[in-house]
N, C-alpha and C positions, 0 to 999 in steps of 0.2 A: 225395548231391548234391555236384557239384564245387563247388570254392571259387574265386574269382577270386584272380589273382596279386596280390601285395602292390604297393604303390607302388614300393618300393625295387627290386623285381625288374622291374616294368615299366620303370622308368628305367634299369636295367642292361640289359635287353633292347634299349632304343633305343641304348644306347651300343654294345653288341655289333653292332647293325645299322649302325653308323658314322653314327648321328644325334646330333650334339652336343647336349647338355643343359646345358652350362656357361653359367650366367647366364640360363637359359631356364626357371626354376622356373614361372612362371606358365602358360607354353605347355604344359609337361609335365603339370601339373595339369589343364589343360583336356583333354589328350588322354587321360590316365588316366581322367577323369570319363567321356568317350565310350566308352573301353573298358568301364568298369563299367556303363553303361547298355546297351550292346550285349551284354555277358555276362549280364546279368539278364534282357533280353528273350529271348535265345537259351535260357537255362535254363527260363523260363516255356514256351515253345513245346516244348521236349523233355518238360517234366513234363505238359503237356496231352495229348502222344501217348502217354505211358506210362501216364497215370492219366485215362482218360475219365471224362466226368460220371457221378457216381453214380447219378442218375435217368434210365435209359434210356427210351426211348418205350414204352409198353405197348401192345401189339397185342391187340385184343379179338377173341376167336374168334367167328367167324360162326355164329349158330344154324342147326342143320341143319333144313330145312323139312319132312322126312318124319318127324323124331323119332327115327330109328334110330340106335343107337350102335355 
């Protein structure tokens, strides 16, 4: 399972993308929380696709009317 990037790496990525984080700690923390929420939602969707439900639908076999096998 993939791990989310750390807060400091997230903040560094903003700086590399020319988004100033100086004096904007509260805003950066809000953006990081949004990133984490999105990351976890995306991971959950991926896991659901890779690991389908454990109890698949059970299809009953129809009884043969003439009794032959």
